[in-house]
C-alpha positions as CSV (number, residue, x, y, z in Angstrom):
1,M,56.9,-17.1,-74.8
2,D,57.5,-13.0,-76.3
3,T,59.4,-10.8,-74.4
4,T,56.2,-8.4,-73.8
5,T,54.9,-11.4,-71.6
6,L,58.2,-12.2,-69.9
7,V,58.2,-8.5,-68.8
8,I,54.7,-8.3,-67.7
9,L,55.0,-11.3,-65.4
10,I,58.5,-9.5,-64.1
11,V,56.9,-6.5,-63.1
12,L,53.9,-8.5,-61.2
13,V,56.1,-10.5,-59.4
14,M,58.5,-7.5,-58.2
15,S,55.1,-5.8,-57.7
16,A,53.4,-8.6,-55.5
17,C,56.5,-8.7,-53.6
18,L,56.6,-4.9,-52.9
19,G,53.0,-4.8,-52.0
20,I,53.2,-7.7,-49.5
21,V,55.9,-6.0,-47.6
22,V,53.8,-2.5,-47.5
23,A,50.7,-4.1,-47.1
24,L,52.3,-5.7,-44.1
25,I,53.5,-2.0,-42.6
26,L,50.3,-0.7,-43.1
27,S,48.5,-3.3,-41.5
28,D,51.3,-3.1,-38.3
29,R,50.2,0.6,-38.5
30,R,46.5,0.5,-38.3
31,Q,46.8,-1.9,-35.7
32,K,48.8,0.3,-33.2
33,L,46.6,3.3,-34.0
34,Q,43.6,0.9,-32.6
35,D,45.1,-0.3,-30.2
36,R,45.3,3.2,-28.8
37,L,42.5,4.3,-29.6
38,E,41.0,1.5,-27.3
39,G,43.1,2.3,-24.6
40,L,41.8,6.5,-24.9
41,R,38.3,5.0,-25.2
42,D,38.7,3.3,-21.8
43,E,41.7,3.7,-19.7
44,R,40.5,1.3,-17.4
45,K,40.9,-1.3,-19.3
46,P,44.7,-2.4,-20.2
47,V,45.6,-2.4,-23.9
48,Q,46.1,-6.0,-24.9
49,K,48.5,-6.3,-28.0
50,S,48.0,-8.0,-30.8
51,A,49.2,-11.1,-31.9
52,G,50.3,-9.5,-35.1
53,V,53.1,-12.0,-36.7
54,P,51.7,-16.0,-35.8
55,Q,53.8,-17.3,-33.1
56,A,55.7,-20.1,-35.5
57,I,57.3,-17.6,-37.6
58,R,58.2,-15.3,-34.5
59,L,59.9,-18.0,-32.8
60,S,61.9,-18.8,-36.3
61,L,62.9,-15.3,-37.2
62,P,65.7,-15.2,-34.6
63,K,67.1,-18.5,-35.9
64,M,66.8,-17.5,-39.5
65,G,69.0,-14.2,-38.4
66,K,71.6,-16.0,-37.0
67,H,72.5,-16.9,-40.7
68,L,73.1,-13.2,-41.6
69,M,74.5,-12.5,-37.9
70,P,78.2,-10.3,-38.5
71,D,81.3,-12.1,-37.1
72,D,82.7,-9.0,-35.6
73,A,81.9,-7.8,-32.7
74,E,81.9,-4.3,-33.7
75,E,79.6,-4.6,-36.7
76,Q,77.1,-6.1,-34.2
77,S,77.3,-3.6,-31.6
78,K,76.9,-0.8,-34.8
79,L,73.9,-2.7,-35.9
80,K,72.8,-2.7,-32.0
81,A,73.3,0.6,-31.7
82,R,71.1,1.7,-34.8
83,L,68.2,-0.3,-33.6
84,I,68.6,1.0,-30.4
85,H,67.9,4.9,-31.9
86,A,65.2,3.5,-34.2
87,G,63.4,2.4,-30.9
88,L,64.0,-1.2,-30.9
89,Y,64.8,-2.0,-27.2
90,H,63.9,-5.9,-27.3
91,P,66.8,-8.2,-26.4
92,Q,66.2,-10.4,-29.6
93,A,65.4,-7.5,-31.6
94,L,68.9,-7.8,-33.8
95,P,68.3,-11.3,-35.1
96,I,64.5,-10.7,-35.4
97,F,65.7,-7.7,-37.3
98,L,68.2,-9.9,-40.0
99,G,65.7,-12.9,-39.9
100,V,62.8,-10.5,-41.6
101,K,65.7,-9.1,-43.9
102,M,66.6,-12.8,-44.3
103,I,62.7,-13.5,-45.7
104,V,62.2,-10.1,-47.5
105,I,65.7,-11.6,-49.8
106,L,64.5,-14.9,-50.0
107,T,60.9,-14.2,-50.9
108,P,61.0,-12.7,-54.3
109,V,63.7,-15.7,-55.5
110,T,61.4,-18.4,-54.1
111,I,58.4,-16.8,-56.2
112,G,60.5,-16.6,-59.0
113,L,61.3,-20.3,-58.6
114,L,58.2,-21.5,-58.3
115,L,56.6,-19.9,-61.3
116,G,59.4,-21.3,-63.3
117,L,58.9,-24.6,-62.4
118,V,54.9,-24.5,-62.5
119,G,55.9,-23.1,-66.2
120,L,54.8,-19.5,-66.4
121,V,58.1,-18.4,-67.3
122,P,61.3,-20.0,-68.0
123,T,63.0,-20.8,-64.9
124,N,66.1,-18.4,-65.6
125,Y,63.9,-15.4,-66.1
126,G,61.8,-16.2,-63.0
127,L,65.4,-16.7,-61.0
128,M,66.8,-13.6,-62.5
129,A,63.8,-11.5,-61.8
130,G,63.4,-12.6,-58.2
131,A,67.1,-12.0,-57.6
132,C,66.7,-8.4,-59.0
133,A,63.4,-7.9,-56.7
134,S,65.6,-9.2,-54.0
135,I,67.3,-6.0,-53.9
136,I,64.6,-4.9,-52.2
137,G,65.1,-7.4,-49.1
138,I,69.0,-5.8,-49.1
139,L,68.2,-2.1,-49.0
140,G,64.4,-2.1,-47.7
141,P,65.2,-2.8,-44.3
142,S,68.0,-0.4,-43.6
143,L,66.0,2.2,-45.2
144,W,63.2,1.4,-42.9
145,L,65.3,1.3,-39.7
146,D,66.5,5.1,-41.3
147,R,63.3,6.2,-41.8
148,R,62.0,5.0,-38.6
149,K,65.3,6.6,-36.6
150,T,64.3,10.2,-38.6
151,D,60.7,9.8,-37.2
152,R,61.3,9.0,-33.9
153,Q,64.1,12.3,-33.7
154,K,61.2,14.5,-35.3
155,Q,58.6,13.1,-32.5
156,L,60.9,13.6,-29.5
157,R,62.4,17.2,-31.0
158,R,59.2,18.0,-31.7
159,A,57.7,17.0,-27.9
160,L,60.9,18.2,-25.7
161,P,59.9,21.9,-25.5
162,D,56.2,21.1,-24.4
163,V,57.8,18.6,-21.7
164,L,60.3,21.7,-20.0
165,D,57.3,24.2,-20.1
166,L,55.4,21.4,-18.0
167,M,58.1,20.8,-16.0
168,V,59.0,24.7,-15.4
169,V,55.1,24.9,-14.3
170,C,55.5,21.7,-12.2
171,M,58.8,22.8,-10.4
172,E,57.4,26.2,-9.5
173,A,54.3,25.1,-8.0
174,G,56.5,23.3,-5.9
175,L,57.3,20.0,-7.1
176,S,60.6,18.8,-6.9
177,M,62.9,17.5,-9.9
178,R,62.0,14.0,-9.8
179,A,58.3,14.5,-9.1
180,A,58.1,17.0,-11.6
181,L,59.4,14.7,-14.1
182,Q,56.8,11.6,-12.8
183,R,54.1,14.0,-13.1
184,V,54.8,15.1,-16.9
185,A,55.5,11.5,-18.2
186,N,52.2,10.5,-17.0
187,E,50.2,13.2,-18.0
188,L,51.9,13.3,-21.9
189,A,51.0,9.6,-22.3
190,V,48.1,10.6,-24.7
191,A,50.0,14.2,-26.4
192,H,53.3,12.5,-27.1
193,P,53.3,9.1,-26.1
194,L,56.9,8.3,-27.2
195,L,58.7,10.6,-25.1
196,S,56.3,10.1,-22.2
197,F,58.0,6.3,-22.7
198,E,61.2,7.9,-22.8
199,L,60.9,9.3,-19.5
200,K,59.6,6.9,-17.9
201,I,62.7,4.6,-18.9
202,V,64.5,7.8,-17.3
203,L,62.8,7.7,-14.1
204,R,63.1,3.9,-13.7
205,E,67.0,4.4,-14.3
206,I,66.6,7.2,-11.4
207,Q,65.4,4.8,-9.0
208,L,67.7,2.6,-9.4
209,G,70.8,5.2,-8.5
210,A,72.0,7.1,-11.7
211,P,72.0,10.5,-11.2
212,L,69.4,12.5,-13.6
213,G,72.3,14.2,-15.6
214,D,73.6,10.8,-16.3
215,A,69.9,8.9,-17.1
216,L,69.4,12.1,-19.2
217,R,72.4,11.5,-20.9
218,N,71.4,7.6,-21.5
219,F,68.5,8.9,-23.4
220,G,70.3,10.9,-25.5
221,V,72.4,7.8,-26.5
222,R,69.6,5.8,-26.9
223,A,68.2,8.8,-29.2
224,D,71.1,10.0,-30.6
225,L,69.9,13.3,-30.3
226,D,72.0,16.4,-29.6
227,D,69.3,18.4,-28.0
228,I,68.7,15.9,-25.2
229,R,72.8,15.5,-24.8
230,N,72.4,19.4,-24.1
231,L,69.8,19.2,-21.9
232,A,71.4,16.6,-19.7
233,A,74.8,18.4,-19.9
234,A,72.5,22.0,-18.5
235,I,70.9,19.6,-15.8
236,K,74.4,18.5,-14.6
237,N,76.2,21.9,-14.5
238,A,73.2,23.2,-12.8
239,E,73.5,20.8,-10.1
240,R,76.9,20.9,-9.8
241,F,76.9,24.9,-9.5
242,G,73.9,25.4,-7.6
243,S,71.5,27.6,-10.5
244,S,68.3,27.7,-10.5
245,M,67.2,25.0,-12.4
246,V,63.9,26.4,-13.5
247,S,65.8,29.2,-15.2
248,T,67.9,26.7,-16.6
249,L,64.9,24.7,-17.9
250,K,63.1,27.7,-19.3
251,I,66.5,29.3,-21.2
252,F,66.8,25.8,-22.6
253,S,62.9,25.5,-23.9
254,E,63.2,29.3,-24.9
255,T,66.6,27.8,-27.5
256,L,64.4,25.0,-28.5
257,R,61.9,27.0,-29.9
258,T,64.3,29.3,-31.4
259,R,66.0,26.5,-33.1
260,R,62.6,25.2,-34.1
261,Q,62.1,28.6,-35.6
262,Q,64.8,28.9,-37.5
263,K,64.9,25.8,-39.1
264,A,61.3,26.4,-40.6
265,E,62.8,29.1,-41.9
266,E,65.0,27.3,-43.4
267,M,63.1,24.7,-44.9
268,A,61.0,27.8,-46.6
269,Q,64.3,29.2,-48.2
270,K,65.0,25.8,-50.0
271,A,61.6,25.5,-51.0
272,G,62.2,28.1,-53.8
273,T,65.2,26.3,-55.1
274,K,63.6,22.7,-54.5
275,I,61.0,23.4,-56.9
276,L,63.2,24.1,-59.9
277,I,63.8,20.8,-60.1
278,P,60.2,19.7,-61.3
279,T,59.4,23.0,-62.9
280,L,62.3,22.2,-65.1
281,L,61.9,18.5,-66.1
282,F,58.0,18.7,-66.6
283,I,56.6,21.9,-66.8
284,F,59.0,23.5,-69.3
285,P,59.3,20.8,-71.6
286,A,55.4,21.0,-71.9
287,V,55.7,24.4,-72.7
288,F,58.2,23.7,-75.3
289,L,56.5,21.2,-76.9
290,V,53.0,23.8,-77.5
291,I,54.9,26.9,-78.1
292,L,57.6,24.9,-80.5
293,G,55.2,22.0,-81.9
294,P,53.2,24.1,-84.6
295,G,56.7,25.6,-86.1
296,V,58.2,22.1,-86.0
297,I,55.5,20.7,-88.3
298,Q,55.1,23.9,-90.4
299,I,59.0,23.6,-91.5
300,I,58.7,19.9,-91.7
301,E,56.1,20.3,-94.1
302,V,58.0,23.0,-95.8
303,F,61.1,20.9,-96.5
304,G,58.8,17.8,-97.5
305,N,57.2,19.9,-100.0
306,M,60.9,21.5,-101.3
307,N,62.0,17.2,-101.5
308,D,58.9,16.7,-104.0
């Protein structure tokens, strides 16, 4: 087997592994969107969660994840914190995550070994290609976790000013802080489902006896978001010193909107600098080729005629 065919097979194996991972992620997103649309179409019917992963695989994932479980308790705590920041609150989230990571690591190696045993590629090359593709399994889940955390924080940061405005309206209408929080959590279930879910957790903690400031601080720890931590501190200070809660929420909401506007202006200012990189890499070489190409060809012809 020549080198070109071997390279093509290696690329196909790596592309197949990457395509399987992307297909699983996109199918999960499509199913979540379909479930949400079904819930909006008929709110009287509870949204049925799809089976998604087969039950046998779902039960075997924690067992596989135990082989990658860190022995150090501190490392386990850090990984659990990362999962919580990404919104994975299930008690078995850590072993399931590690089990998925194990599958993504072993699948390319297994495919390479099978291709070698069948005879499509040499066994050593198949294992080598599978090992290279396993880098996706080593780095991919961690990158996905960080991306999920970033998207989650972006959604919460975008929805927080709207929540504060609605709470101000409810409290000015005569509702208490807890009743306003309950009303806002129910009203925002469609527009901002993520923040609505988190506010319901805050309400449950309050029902169990936790103060509002402590419940919001726990929310800030779960989301790893400074805006929510600052909100919890502002509410605790307002309760301690007896200041107006409505004024506190108004000022904090205006601060968040001003900060968001400043962030947008900062990103707009960076756009001019960022566009220089693709300009230098892709546009200028083409321009130089069009301008200097004919001259270079003529110079080569002149020197060729001189040598003749």
